[in-house]
N, C-alpha and C positions, 0 to 999 in steps of 0.2 A: 729333822732327820736328814742325814747326808745321802745324796743320790749316788748310785753306782755309775760307773762309766757308761754302761749300756743303757741306763735310764736317761742319761744326758744326751745320748745320740741314738734315738730309736730308729732313725732312718738308715742306720748302718747296714750294709749289705751282708746277708748271712754267709755268702761265699767268702767274704773277707775273714770272718770269724773262723770258718772252716779251714781256710788257708793257714791261718795262724796256728790252729790246732794241729794240722798236718805237719807244719814245719817244726813245731815244738816236739812232736812225737819223733820225727825223723832225727832231729838233733839229739834228743835224749838217747836214741838207739845207738848213736856213735859217741856217747859220753860228753855231749856238750849241752849246757844249760844256759840260756840267755834269760835272766830273770826279768829283764825289761821288755821282752818280746810282747807286742800287742798290736792291735789295729790302731792306727793313728787317728785319734778322735777328730782332729781338725779336718782331715781330708775325708773322713767317713761321712760327714754330713753332706758332702757333695754328691754322694750316691755311687752306684755301681760304675766301675770303669775309672773312677777317680780316687778310690780308696787306696791308701798306701799302708804297707806293713812296716811298723817301727821296730827295727831290730834292737834298738837301745844301745846302751853302753855295756861293755864287758871288761873284765880285767885281763891282764896279759896272759895268764894261765889259760883262761877260756879261749882267747884268741889263738893261742898255740894249739889247743885241742881241736879247734875248728879247722885250722890249717892242716893239721895231721889227718883229720877225717877226710877233708877234700882231696888231699894228696893221695891217700889210700884208695879213694874212689877212682881218681884219675888213673892210677897205676893199674887197677883192676880192668878198667875200660880199655886201656892200651893192650892188655894181654888178650883180650877177646877178639 
């Protein structure tokens, strides 16, 4: 039976999983989906404070949507 990623890295910090979930939700809200978004399993085994979030690869269209979303956010903040 094949192990899941979380079974291979049981030491993974729950806050890292939460950060990935919050980032995924925030990105979806602005129309961006990063299919490879995950907790980096190599750094996760080092424990809290060392875990990295792997944003993964995305195509040019997704990169452009991310740029547009960040630009819109920056423009709103400048108006405030």
